[in-house]
N, C-alpha and C positions, 0 to 999 in steps of 0.2 A: 889742762884741767878737764875733768869729766863733767857731765851735764849737772849733776847734783852739786858739785863743788862750784860750778859757775853760778848756779842759782843762789847758793849761799854767799858768794862773793858779791853778787848784785844786791843782796839784802844789806850787806855791810856797807856798800857804796851808798845806798839810799840813806843809811844812818849818818854817814859822814856828810853828805851834801845837805841834809836837813839841819844838822848842827852848824854847818858853815853858814848857811843862809840866816839862821836864827841869830848867830853871833854878829853877822854883818848888818842885820836888819834890812837886807835887800836881797833880791834874787828872783829867778823865775822857777818856782817850785814845781808846778804841775807838769810842765814839759820836760824838766830834768828827771822827774820820777818816771815819766812814761818812756823816755829813751834810754834809761839805765841798762835794761836787758840787752838792747841792741849794742851799746858801746861795750858792755862786758863781754859779749860774744866775740866782738871784733878784737878787742885789746888783749884778751886772755887766751884766745883759742885760734883765731883766724889770721890776723895780720902778721906779716913778717916785719917786726920792729925790734929795736935794741935800745933800751934806755941808756946804755953806756955809750952808744954810738948813734944818737938821734938823727944825724945827717947822713947815715949810710946811703950810698948811691943806690943800692938795690932794695931799699926799704919800701914797703907799701905806704901809700899816701892816704891820709884821711882829712877831709874837709868837713867841718861842722858848719853847714850853711845856715842852719837855724841857731845862729851864734848866741842868742840870748839865753839858750838853755845850756850854758857852759858849765854849770856847777857839777854835773855828773862827770864831765870830761876832766875838770880840774881834779876831782877826787880820784879818778882812775889813774891819771898821769902821776899823781903823787904816790899812789899805792904801787904802781909799777916801777917807781924809782926815777922818773924823769926829773924830779926836783924833790926836796925834803918835805915830808908830810907836815912838818910844823909850819910850812909856808901857807897852808890852807887857812891858818888863823888870820892871815893878812888879807883875805878875800875882800875886795871892794873897799879897802882902807886906803888912806892917803899914801901915795908913793909906791903902792904895790904893783907888781907885774901881773898879779892875778885879778884882773879887772872883770867887769861883768860880761865880757865877750872874749872870744879867743884872741890871744895876743902873741904874735910870732917872735916876741922877745923871750918867750918861754920855750924850753926844749920840748919837742914833741908837737908843736903847733906849726902847721904849714903856712897858714895865712890868717890875717885878721878878718873876721867876719862880724856882721851885725846888721848892716843894711840887707834886708832879705832879697833873695833873687840873684845874688852874685856868686854863690859857692859853686853851683853846677857849671857855670861858664868857665871858671878857673879849673875845675876838675876835668872838663873836656880838654882844655889846653895841656894839662899835665899828662893825661892819658894819651893824647896825640903825640906829645914829645916822646913818651915811652915807645910808642909804635915806631916812630921815625928813628929812634936810637937803637931799636931792636932790644929794648930792655924788658926784663921779666916782671917788674913790679906792677901791682894793680893800684887803682885809685878808687877809693870809697868816698861817697858824698852823702851826708845825711841832711835832708830837708824837712821842714815842717809842712803840714798839709795846708795851713793858711797861706804859706809861702807860694802855693801853686797859683795864686791869683796874680803873681808877678809875671809880666810878659817876657822878661829875660830868661825865665826858667824854660820857656818853650822855644826860644831861639837856641838855647844851649842843647835842648833835647833834639832839635833838628840836626844840629851839628854833630852830636854824638852818634846818631844813626848814620848820617851821611858819610862820616869817616870810619864807619864800621868798628867802633871802639869796644871790642869785646873784653878789653881789660878795664872797663869802667863799670862800676856798680853804684847806682844811685839808690837811695833808700828814702822812703817817705814815712815819717812818724805820723801815721794816720790815726790820731786820737780824736778827731772830729770836733775839737774845740780850739778857739783862739781867744785873744784877749777880750774881744767884744761879743763872744757868744759862739754858737754853733757855726761851723764852717759852711754848712748848707744854708743857713739863714743869711750869713754875711755875704758869701759869694759861692753859689752852688758849684760843686766840683764833680759830682757823680754824672756819668760813669767814668771815674778817674782811671781805672785800669784800661778801659777801652781807648781812652784818649792817648795814653802813653803807647799802647800797642799800635795805634794809628800813626804815631810818630816814628815807628820803626824799631821800638824797643822790645826785648824779651821781658815779659812782665810776669812776676811771681808774687802771688798774694799769700801772706802768711799771718799767723798770730805773732805779733811783734813783742809779746811778753812771754812767749813760750821758748825757753832756751833751746830745747831740742830742735824745734822748728827753725830757729835762727841759725844754729850751727850747721844743720844739714843743708839749708839753703845757701848760706855763704860758702860752704865748702864745695858746693857743686858748680859755682860760677867759674868760667863762662859756660853756661849750659847750652848756649847756641853760638857757634862760631860766626863771627862777622856782625854780631849785634851786641850793643850794650844792654845791661840788665837793670831793670827797675824792680826793686823789692818793695812791695806795698806792705809795710809792717803795721798791721792793725793793732793799735795799742789802746790802753786806758790812761787817760790823763790823770795824774796823781797816783799812779799804780803803786801799791804796797801800803798805802795809808788809807784805811777804809773810808774815813770821813772826808777825804780829799778827792776820792776817785770820781771822775766825771762831774766835777763841780767847777764851773767856769771861773769862779772867784779865786780859785787856787792857781790860776795862771801866773799871777805876780804876788800872791799872798805870802807874807812872812809869818811863820807859825809863832804864836805867843808861847809863853812858858808852859801853860797848860796843854796846848796843842802839841808842842814839841814832846812833852812827857808822854802823852798818849800815843803819839806816832812812834817814838822810840820803843815804847812798851810792846806795841804790836810787832814791830820789826825784830825786836829781841826775842819774842816768843817764836816767831817764824825761824829765826836763826837757831834757836835751841832745838827745834825739831830736827834740823839738819844734823846738828852735833850729836843728838841722841841716837840717830841712825848711823852715826859714824861716816857721814857723807861729806864732811868738810875736809879737804886735803890741802 
């Protein structure tokens, strides 16, 4: 997909996840909207994956460490064909496999996540295994910025640098909000880039809602041989829905009927702009 088509796809994914959350009456809306562009770039342009062969030995691996923001991932996996789109209607319903966090009983999911701080440690292990097997696949791990308060993140960061895992790409969804408010008020993180660089990582800071920036950054890794890469993806929580953007309440807010209608109208208008320009492929 070209950049404009990826932007349109991300808009469609936002519409899907909002409807899914509204129907289930539960979900993590703000963080799923903020990470949609990141996941769209990875799953439609960057990663070597095959929905028809989800366990391919040479596949790139993806770990959603901020597992509570799974709605965008479910929407993308369904759209890519890892499971039927109609299964999205079962999200968070009794007996479903599409629970509120990643579930490795679903094709395309590498590990169950939910307790914050665990994803990067597993990603380090996967990347280290690839090195020792002389395998070509890369491992991507998406974390939240509030998650950076977990000590296990920094243990994994030390290990990633120690083992020179340049096949490992960690991403922070830096939207600066968590469930209880601003990250800097809850547990100050800045200067976050400097901290990761001090732990031995190659650090790249980008606009995490700019598709061109995302694609170019991910396509360039490993930019430094012998170092894992940390992509600081500066995003807007609630991205794509004007009245949800940068509003802490939308971390776990379920849109009511009126809010859903307004949100879908905004996203539909955005999608129509792409279609009128002939940029949706």
